[in-house]
C-alpha positions as semicolon CSV with decimal commas, in nm:
position;residue;x (nm);y (nm);z (nm)
1;M;5,840;-9,274;2,097
2;K;6,007;-8,934;2,085
3;S;6,141;-8,802;1,761
4;A;6,502;-8,694;1,727
5;A;6,385;-8,333;1,686
6;G;6,258;-8,324;2,046
7;R;6,585;-8,420;2,206
8;I;6,854;-8,201;2,351
9;N;7,176;-8,211;2,151
10;F;7,423;-8,239;2,440
11;L;7,732;-8,253;2,220
12;L;7,640;-7,931;2,045
13;L;7,550;-7,772;2,379
14;I;7,894;-7,861;2,515
15;Q;8,054;-7,717;2,201
16;G;7,854;-7,397;2,245
17;V;7,956;-7,364;2,610
18;A;8,319;-7,427;2,512
19;F;8,290;-7,162;2,239
20;S;8,145;-6,919;2,494
21;C;8,425;-6,993;2,741
22;L;8,686;-6,950;2,469
23;S;8,537;-6,621;2,359
24;M;8,533;-6,507;2,724
25;V;8,903;-6,588;2,752
26;V;8,974;-6,390;2,435
27;L;8,771;-6,093;2,561
28;A;8,946;-6,109;2,899
29;L;9,287;-6,108;2,727
30;I;9,185;-5,808;2,516
31;M;9,067;-5,623;2,828
32;A;9,387;-5,714;3,013
33;L;9,599;-5,590;2,725
34;F;9,399;-5,269;2,701
35;T;9,430;-5,218;3,077
36;Y;9,805;-5,275;3,055
37;V;9,870;-5,018;2,782
38;S;9,625;-4,752;2,897
39;P;9,518;-4,592;3,224
40;W;9,169;-4,741;3,184
41;Q;9,054;-4,987;3,450
42;Y;8,776;-5,238;3,391
43;T;8,465;-5,233;3,607
44;D;8,190;-5,481;3,692
45;P;7,955;-5,362;3,415
46;V;8,231;-5,412;3,157
47;L;8,288;-5,767;3,281
48;R;7,914;-5,837;3,266
49;I;7,900;-5,706;2,910
50;A;8,191;-5,937;2,820
51;N;7,994;-6,228;2,970
52;Y;7,689;-6,132;2,767
53;I;7,892;-6,107;2,446
54;S;8,047;-6,449;2,503
55;I;7,704;-6,604;2,571
56;L;7,571;-6,438;2,258
57;A;7,861;-6,576;2,053
58;G;7,812;-6,930;2,184
59;S;7,438;-6,924;2,132
60;V;7,473;-6,793;1,776
61;Y;7,713;-7,081;1,713
62;V;7,459;-7,329;1,850
63;G;7,180;-7,166;1,652
64;T;7,367;-7,201;1,324
65;K;7,411;-7,576;1,380
66;L;7,056;-7,667;1,484
67;K;6,731;-7,683;1,291
68;Q;6,477;-7,711;1,575
69;R;6,442;-7,606;1,940
70;L;6,688;-7,322;1,896
71;W;6,542;-7,121;2,180
72;F;6,571;-7,407;2,427
73;H;6,934;-7,480;2,347
74;G;7,020;-7,110;2,367
75;M;6,853;-7,080;2,706
76;L;7,034;-7,389;2,835
77;L;7,364;-7,252;2,708
78;G;7,315;-6,927;2,899
79;V;7,217;-7,105;3,220
80;I;7,506;-7,353;3,201
81;F;7,754;-7,074;3,130
82;L;7,631;-6,873;3,430
83;V;7,651;-7,177;3,658
84;I;8,006;-7,251;3,538
85;M;8,114;-6,892;3,601
86;T;7,955;-6,904;3,948
87;L;8,136;-7,230;4,027
88;L;8,464;-7,080;3,908
89;R;8,416;-6,795;4,153
90;A;8,376;-7,063;4,425
91;D;8,106;-6,861;4,597
92;L;7,790;-7,070;4,600
93;K;7,614;-6,815;4,824
94;L;7,567;-6,608;4,508
95;I;7,298;-6,848;4,386
96;L;7,068;-6,743;4,669
97;Q;7,095;-6,372;4,592
98;W;6,850;-6,165;4,391
99;F;7,129;-6,034;4,163
100;W;7,218;-6,389;4,052
101;L;6,856;-6,464;3,971
102;K;6,835;-6,147;3,763
103;Q;7,151;-6,254;3,580
104;L;6,994;-6,595;3,521
105;V;6,697;-6,434;3,346
106;I;6,923;-6,200;3,147
107;V;7,157;-6,475;3,023
108;S;6,859;-6,695;2,937
109;V;6,709;-6,419;2,724
110;I;7,046;-6,345;2,560
111;G;7,091;-6,716;2,487
112;V;6,746;-6,740;2,331
113;L;6,799;-6,429;2,118
114;G;7,145;-6,543;2,010
115;S;7,031;-6,889;1,907
116;L;6,737;-6,745;1,715
117;C;6,974;-6,507;1,536
118;G;7,197;-6,803;1,458
119;G;6,898;-6,986;1,313
120;I;6,819;-6,686;1,095
121;L;7,182;-6,669;0,980
122;Q;7,168;-7,040;0,896
123;R;6,878;-6,997;0,657
């Protein structure tokens, strides 16, 4: 029989993904406002950084709520968030490209680091 500590907390994972999506919306609105009032134009690296920040925020949130398997939940959060963003782009050919696989590794590492930082903040 598996203990409760070995299970994936799906409800908290969904909350973390929702928190990441909400933070991405807030960051997108800030960038849109900044683009509107200034001559600055956003670029792909800026959008990627905003994605990374939103994944970091969601994984820190998940890390502060959990006691065990922080790294696994953070990694899952990053992967789920990347898949959702890919589905929103409606371009499934991206999954077969090397760039998407690199992003998968990057968001997994960011999710792990964020959830571990959240665990440290919890204690």
